[in-house]
C-alpha positions in Angstrom: 55.1 89.2 -34.4 55.4 85.9 -35.8 58.0 83.5 -36.1 58.6 80.6 -38.5 60.1 77.5 -37.2 59.3 73.4 -37.8 58.7 70.4 -35.7 62.2 69.5 -36.4 63.7 72.2 -34.4 61.6 71.1 -31.5 62.1 67.5 -31.9 65.6 67.9 -31.8 65.4 69.9 -28.5 63.5 67.5 -26.9 65.8 64.3 -27.9 68.7 66.6 -26.7 67.2 67.6 -23.5 65.1 64.3 -22.5 67.0 61.5 -24.0 64.8 58.8 -22.3 61.7 60.9 -23.8 60.1 57.6 -25.6 57.3 59.5 -27.8 57.6 58.7 -31.6 58.2 61.7 -33.6 55.0 61.4 -35.2 53.2 61.8 -31.6 55.7 64.7 -30.4 55.1 66.5 -33.7 51.0 66.3 -33.1 51.4 67.3 -29.8 53.5 70.6 -30.4 51.2 71.5 -33.2 48.1 71.4 -30.7 50.1 73.3 -28.4 51.1 76.2 -30.9 47.4 76.3 -32.1 46.1 76.4 -28.9 48.4 78.9 -27.3 50.4 81.0 -29.7 48.0 82.5 -32.0 48.2 83.4 -34.5 49.2 80.1 -35.8 49.3 78.7 -39.2 51.0 75.4 -40.7 53.0 77.1 -43.9 53.9 73.5 -45.1 53.8 69.8 -44.5 56.8 67.2 -45.2 59.2 69.6 -45.4 62.6 67.7 -45.6 64.9 68.2 -42.9 68.3 69.2 -43.2 70.3 67.4 -40.7 74.3 67.1 -40.6 75.7 63.8 -41.6 76.2 63.4 -37.9 72.7 63.8 -37.0 71.3 62.2 -40.2 72.2 59.0 -38.9 69.4 59.3 -35.8 66.6 59.7 -38.2 63.9 57.3 -36.8 60.4 57.4 -35.1 62.0 57.3 -32.1 64.8 59.9 -32.8 64.9 62.3 -35.2 62.3 63.0 -38.1 63.1 63.0 -41.9 60.5 65.3 -42.7 58.6 68.1 -40.6 56.0 70.4 -40.6 56.6 74.1 -40.7 54.7 76.9 -38.6 54.2 80.5 -38.3 53.2 81.6 -35.1 53.3 84.1 -32.3 56.8 84.6 -31.1 56.3 85.7 -27.8 55.1 82.2 -26.8 58.4 80.6 -27.2 59.1 80.6 -23.9 56.3 78.8 -22.8 56.5 76.4 -25.7 59.7 75.3 -24.5 58.3 75.1 -20.9 56.1 72.8 -22.3 58.6 71.1 -24.5 60.3 70.0 -21.1 57.3 68.0 -20.1 57.6 65.7 -22.9 
């Protein structure tokens, strides 16, 4: 079974659970895709530069060191979500 999710969701998770993370949104996006591509087959990019739909309160945090303005969307093996979130906790 597959699921469709985007980097924006994963980066928000990282920013909420590890506010001291100093990686840029670009670096996080790249690392997330690399993990999904290697560990959650079948994995494909559905689209890139999809506008993120942040609420007004979240939207003010859009920056290279906070939340992305756009994000890549992926389709991947949903059974790997627990392991993906364990990986996200290390970033």
